[in-house]
C-alpha positions as CSV (number, residue, x, y, z in Angstrom):
1,M,0.0,-0.1,-0.4
2,V,1.9,3.4,-1.2
3,T,1.6,5.9,1.9
4,G,2.7,9.0,2.4
5,Y,6.3,8.4,3.0
6,D,6.3,6.8,-0.2
7,V,5.7,9.8,-2.3
8,A,7.4,11.7,-0.2
9,R,10.9,9.7,-0.5
10,L,10.3,9.9,-4.2
11,A,9.4,13.7,-4.8
12,G,12.4,14.3,-2.5
13,V,10.5,15.9,0.7
14,S,9.3,16.0,4.4
15,Q,5.7,14.4,5.0
16,S,4.8,17.6,5.8
17,A,5.1,19.0,2.8
18,V,3.2,16.3,1.6
19,S,0.3,16.8,3.3
20,L,0.7,20.5,2.4
21,A,1.2,19.4,-1.0
22,L,-2.3,18.3,-0.6
23,R,-4.4,21.2,0.6
24,D,-3.1,23.1,-1.6
25,S,-1.4,25.1,0.5
26,T,0.4,28.2,0.0
27,R,3.6,27.3,2.4
28,I,5.3,25.7,-0.1
29,S,6.9,26.5,-3.5
30,P,4.7,26.4,-6.8
31,E,7.8,24.0,-8.4
32,T,7.6,21.8,-4.9
33,K,4.1,21.4,-5.1
34,K,4.3,20.0,-9.0
35,R,7.0,17.5,-7.9
36,I,4.7,16.2,-5.1
37,L,1.9,15.7,-7.3
38,D,3.9,14.1,-9.8
39,A,5.0,11.7,-7.3
40,V,1.3,11.5,-6.3
41,E,-0.1,10.3,-9.7
42,A,3.2,8.3,-10.5
43,L,2.6,5.9,-7.4
44,G,-0.9,5.9,-7.5
45,Y,-1.5,7.6,-4.1
46,T,-4.6,8.0,-2.5
47,P,-4.3,10.0,0.9
48,S,-6.4,8.4,3.9
49,Q,-9.4,10.2,4.7
50,V,-9.2,9.1,8.4
51,G,-5.7,10.5,8.6
52,R,-6.4,13.9,6.5
53,S,-9.4,14.0,9.6
54,L,-7.2,13.9,12.4
55,A,-4.9,16.2,10.9
56,T,-7.1,18.7,10.1
57,R,-10.2,18.1,12.3
58,R,-12.3,17.9,9.1
59,T,-14.0,15.3,8.1
60,G,-14.8,16.4,4.5
61,R,-18.5,15.8,4.8
62,I,-21.5,18.4,4.8
63,G,-25.0,17.5,5.5
64,V,-28.1,18.4,3.5
65,V,-31.3,19.1,5.0
66,T,-33.4,18.5,1.9
67,G,-37.4,18.0,0.9
68,E,-38.7,14.9,-0.7
69,L,-37.1,14.2,-3.6
70,L,-40.4,13.0,-5.9
71,N,-40.5,17.3,-5.8
72,P,-38.7,18.2,-8.7
73,F,-37.3,21.7,-7.2
74,Y,-35.1,20.0,-4.3
75,P,-33.7,17.7,-7.3
76,A,-33.1,20.9,-9.2
77,L,-31.4,22.6,-6.6
78,L,-29.1,19.7,-4.9
79,A,-27.1,19.2,-8.6
80,P,-26.0,22.9,-8.6
81,L,-25.1,22.1,-4.6
82,H,-23.2,19.3,-4.8
83,D,-21.2,20.6,-7.6
84,A,-20.3,23.6,-5.7
85,L,-19.4,21.8,-2.3
86,M,-17.4,19.4,-4.1
87,A,-15.9,22.5,-5.7
88,S,-14.7,23.3,-2.0
89,G,-13.6,20.0,-1.1
90,N,-16.3,18.4,0.2
91,C,-19.2,15.5,-0.2
92,T,-22.1,15.7,0.8
93,V,-24.6,13.9,2.9
94,L,-28.2,13.8,2.4
95,L,-31.5,13.8,4.4
96,T,-34.9,13.7,3.7
97,T,-37.6,16.2,5.7
98,S,-41.3,14.7,5.2
99,A,-43.3,16.8,1.8
100,D,-44.5,19.6,4.5
101,G,-41.1,20.5,5.3
102,S,-41.5,19.3,9.2
103,D,-38.3,17.8,10.5
104,E,-40.3,15.4,12.9
105,K,-39.5,12.7,10.9
106,T,-35.8,13.1,9.8
107,D,-33.1,11.1,11.8
108,L,-30.7,13.5,12.9
109,A,-29.0,11.5,14.2
110,P,-25.9,11.5,11.9
111,I,-26.0,15.5,12.2
112,F,-24.7,15.8,15.9
113,D,-22.3,12.8,15.4
114,G,-19.3,14.6,14.9
115,S,-18.9,12.8,11.3
116,L,-20.3,16.5,9.5
117,D,-18.4,19.9,9.0
118,G,-21.8,22.2,9.0
119,V,-24.9,21.6,7.4
120,V,-27.3,23.1,4.4
121,L,-30.9,23.8,5.3
122,T,-33.0,24.0,2.1
123,A,-36.8,22.5,3.9
124,L,-37.7,23.4,7.1
125,T,-40.5,25.1,8.8
126,V,-40.1,28.4,10.0
127,S,-40.7,27.1,13.2
128,S,-37.7,24.4,13.1
129,P,-36.4,23.6,16.4
130,L,-33.0,22.1,14.2
131,P,-31.4,25.9,13.9
132,G,-31.3,26.6,17.5
133,A,-30.0,23.1,18.2
134,L,-26.8,23.2,15.9
135,T,-26.3,26.6,17.4
136,R,-25.9,24.8,20.6
137,A,-23.7,22.1,19.0
138,G,-21.2,24.1,17.6
139,I,-21.8,23.1,14.1
140,P,-21.5,25.8,11.3
141,F,-25.1,25.9,8.8
142,V,-26.8,27.9,5.9
143,F,-30.0,28.5,5.1
144,L,-30.2,27.8,1.8
145,N,-33.9,29.2,0.0
146,R,-35.9,29.1,3.2
147,E,-35.1,30.7,6.4
148,V,-36.6,30.3,10.0
149,D,-37.7,32.8,12.5
150,G,-35.9,34.1,15.0
151,D,-31.9,32.6,13.7
152,D,-29.8,35.5,12.5
153,A,-27.5,32.8,10.6
154,D,-26.1,32.7,7.2
155,S,-28.8,32.4,4.5
156,C,-28.8,32.7,0.8
157,V,-32.5,32.9,-0.9
158,P,-34.2,34.3,-3.5
159,D,-35.8,38.0,-3.8
160,D,-39.4,37.1,-3.8
161,D,-40.5,40.0,-3.5
162,G,-39.0,41.5,-5.9
163,G,-40.6,38.5,-7.9
164,V,-43.6,38.7,-7.4
165,Q,-43.0,42.1,-8.2
166,T,-42.2,41.3,-11.9
167,V,-45.7,39.0,-11.6
168,V,-48.2,41.6,-10.4
169,R,-46.7,44.7,-13.0
170,E,-47.4,41.9,-16.2
171,L,-50.4,40.6,-15.3
172,V,-51.7,44.2,-14.0
173,G,-50.3,45.8,-17.0
174,L,-52.2,42.8,-19.0
175,G,-55.3,44.4,-17.7
176,H,-56.4,41.7,-14.7
177,R,-58.1,43.6,-12.1
178,R,-59.9,39.9,-10.0
179,L,-56.9,37.7,-9.6
180,G,-56.3,34.8,-6.8
181,M,-53.9,32.9,-5.6
182,I,-52.8,29.0,-4.5
183,S,-50.2,29.9,-1.6
184,G,-47.9,27.3,0.2
185,P,-48.4,26.8,3.6
186,M,-47.5,29.7,6.0
187,D,-45.5,27.5,8.3
188,V,-43.0,28.0,5.5
189,S,-40.7,30.9,4.8
190,T,-41.2,31.3,1.0
191,A,-44.8,30.7,1.3
192,R,-45.2,33.3,3.8
193,A,-42.7,35.7,1.7
194,R,-44.5,35.3,-1.6
195,R,-48.5,35.7,-0.2
196,A,-47.4,38.6,1.6
197,S,-45.8,40.3,-1.2
198,F,-48.6,39.7,-3.6
199,V,-51.0,41.5,-1.1
200,R,-49.4,44.4,-0.6
201,H,-47.9,44.7,-5.0
202,L,-51.5,44.1,-5.6
203,A,-52.9,47.1,-3.5
204,D,-50.2,49.9,-4.6
205,H,-52.1,49.2,-7.5
206,E,-55.3,49.4,-6.1
207,I,-56.5,46.3,-6.0
208,A,-57.8,44.2,-3.4
209,L,-57.1,40.2,-2.3
210,P,-59.8,39.3,-1.2
211,D,-59.4,36.2,1.1
212,E,-61.9,33.9,-0.9
213,R,-59.6,34.3,-3.9
214,I,-56.2,33.2,-1.8
215,V,-56.4,29.3,-1.6
216,V,-53.4,27.6,1.3
217,G,-52.4,24.6,0.7
218,S,-48.8,22.5,0.2
219,F,-46.4,22.9,-2.4
220,T,-48.1,19.9,-4.4
221,H,-48.8,18.9,-7.4
222,E,-52.6,18.2,-6.0
223,A,-52.6,21.4,-4.1
224,G,-52.6,22.7,-7.6
225,Q,-55.5,21.2,-8.9
226,R,-57.6,21.5,-6.1
227,G,-57.0,25.3,-5.7
228,L,-57.7,26.3,-9.3
229,R,-61.2,24.5,-8.7
230,Q,-61.5,25.7,-6.2
231,L,-60.9,29.5,-7.2
232,L,-62.7,29.0,-10.8
233,G,-65.4,27.4,-8.9
234,G,-66.0,30.9,-6.6
235,P,-68.9,33.4,-7.4
236,H,-66.0,35.6,-8.6
237,P,-63.5,33.5,-10.0
238,P,-60.0,35.4,-11.0
239,T,-58.7,36.1,-14.6
240,A,-55.6,34.8,-13.4
241,V,-53.7,32.7,-10.5
242,F,-50.3,33.3,-8.9
243,C,-48.9,30.0,-8.0
244,A,-46.6,29.9,-4.9
245,N,-43.9,27.8,-6.9
246,D,-43.9,25.7,-10.4
247,V,-45.1,22.4,-8.8
248,I,-48.4,23.7,-7.8
249,A,-48.8,25.6,-10.9
250,L,-48.2,22.4,-13.1
251,G,-51.1,20.7,-10.5
252,A,-53.1,24.2,-11.7
253,L,-52.9,23.4,-15.5
254,D,-53.6,19.7,-15.3
255,A,-56.9,20.4,-13.7
256,A,-57.4,23.2,-16.2
257,A,-56.8,20.9,-19.2
258,A,-58.5,18.2,-17.3
259,D,-61.7,20.5,-17.1
260,G,-61.6,21.9,-20.6
261,I,-60.4,25.5,-19.3
262,D,-58.6,27.3,-21.3
263,V,-55.4,28.6,-20.5
264,P,-54.6,31.8,-21.2
265,G,-57.8,32.2,-22.4
266,D,-60.2,31.5,-19.6
267,V,-57.7,32.8,-16.9
268,S,-53.7,33.2,-16.6
269,V,-51.4,30.8,-14.7
270,V,-47.8,31.8,-13.5
271,G,-45.6,29.8,-11.3
272,F,-42.5,30.9,-9.1
273,D,-39.0,28.8,-9.9
274,D,-38.6,27.7,-13.0
275,I,-37.7,24.5,-12.6
276,A,-37.1,22.6,-15.6
277,P,-41.2,20.7,-16.4
278,A,-41.7,24.7,-16.8
279,G,-40.0,25.1,-19.8
280,W,-41.6,22.1,-21.5
281,S,-43.5,22.5,-24.4
282,V,-46.3,20.5,-22.9
283,F,-46.7,23.2,-20.4
284,D,-44.5,26.4,-21.8
285,L,-45.4,27.9,-18.2
286,T,-45.6,31.7,-17.6
287,T,-42.8,31.5,-14.0
288,V,-40.7,33.7,-11.8
289,R,-37.0,32.2,-12.7
290,V,-35.3,31.5,-9.6
291,N,-30.8,31.1,-10.4
292,L,-31.5,28.6,-8.5
293,A,-26.8,28.0,-9.2
294,A,-25.9,30.8,-7.7
295,M,-27.5,30.2,-4.6
296,A,-26.6,26.9,-4.6
297,A,-22.4,28.7,-4.9
298,G,-23.6,31.2,-2.6
299,A,-24.9,29.3,0.3
300,A,-21.9,27.0,0.1
301,E,-19.4,29.7,-0.4
302,L,-21.3,30.9,3.1
303,L,-20.9,27.2,5.0
304,V,-17.1,26.7,4.4
305,R,-16.7,31.0,5.5
306,R,-18.8,29.7,8.9
307,I,-16.3,26.9,8.8
308,R,-13.1,28.4,9.0
309,D,-14.8,31.3,11.0
310,K,-17.2,30.4,13.4
311,E,-17.0,34.2,14.5
312,A,-17.6,35.6,11.4
313,A,-20.7,37.6,11.2
314,P,-23.5,36.5,9.9
315,E,-24.1,37.3,6.2
316,R,-27.7,37.2,4.0
317,R,-27.8,36.9,0.4
318,V,-30.6,37.7,-1.8
319,V,-30.1,36.0,-5.8
320,A,-32.1,38.0,-8.6
321,T,-35.0,36.4,-9.9
322,T,-36.2,37.6,-13.9
323,L,-40.0,37.3,-15.0
324,A,-39.8,34.1,-18.0
325,R,-42.6,35.2,-20.1
326,R,-44.3,31.8,-21.7
327,R,-47.4,30.6,-22.8
328,T,-49.6,30.6,-19.9
329,H,-50.9,34.3,-19.4
330,A,-52.1,37.0,-21.6
331,A,-54.2,40.0,-21.7
332,V,-58.2,39.7,-19.7
333,R,-60.6,38.8,-22.5
334,G,-63.1,41.5,-22.6
């Protein structure tokens, strides 16, 4: 078995120099580093993760608490997050929550057993006790996409308010005055923020959003189906419906297709996130585009910084959103 000693002997350096080169340290010259890396390649040396962990007091493992992977939003977010963490020399350990974002059914043991350097939190409710437990245990973490009430911690989130404002401007500009919303659960930060922004920006145009034109449900396809049918079955159905995420919006489109409702002729439908299916020609959903790669990279950068410096001031990064104009919205009829 090839060891670090073998690499050091072939390269003509000390074992500590080998360790520094493999950590990409600036404490050795580029020429020495190249000689060591050439020796590593020639011998086929693979550093021991156990030995590296003992030397650096780090495991190179980052936990990611995420929602159920059947929701296409989370795989779309996890792919760039995995790449960003890997680029910083870390591997990813996944832990999934229940469909409603609750961490009650999450096995938290791997988070607190000392095997993780830090944690990315993507799918918690606003009252989750997990961030507080992480703080008490001294485990670095970062919020990604969602936040939790009362925790002044690093976070990287979408510009919910700016995204909703573009939706309101677009729909009002097309003549819509009777609007509805299918919201996510009110114990989730993104759902609360998007609902509050929708109500506020409509009020800026002197348009009220009565309670009967707001349907609160889960971030699921089924909630979108039920929500659209409930809104259109009322005495004053909306001419446009804003959905708090794309999964809800796709459910609304399915319900419209099944019930013979023309989109956007009878009702416009707009989503939020721009997950891959939103752009498929069968849906062609108008939606708020969130730069998931930028959010993931930002969260990874904040967490790596937090691991290195636990005393750094918390930072909140807000990633800009844009409106992806597609087929599911149009000017109000008549």
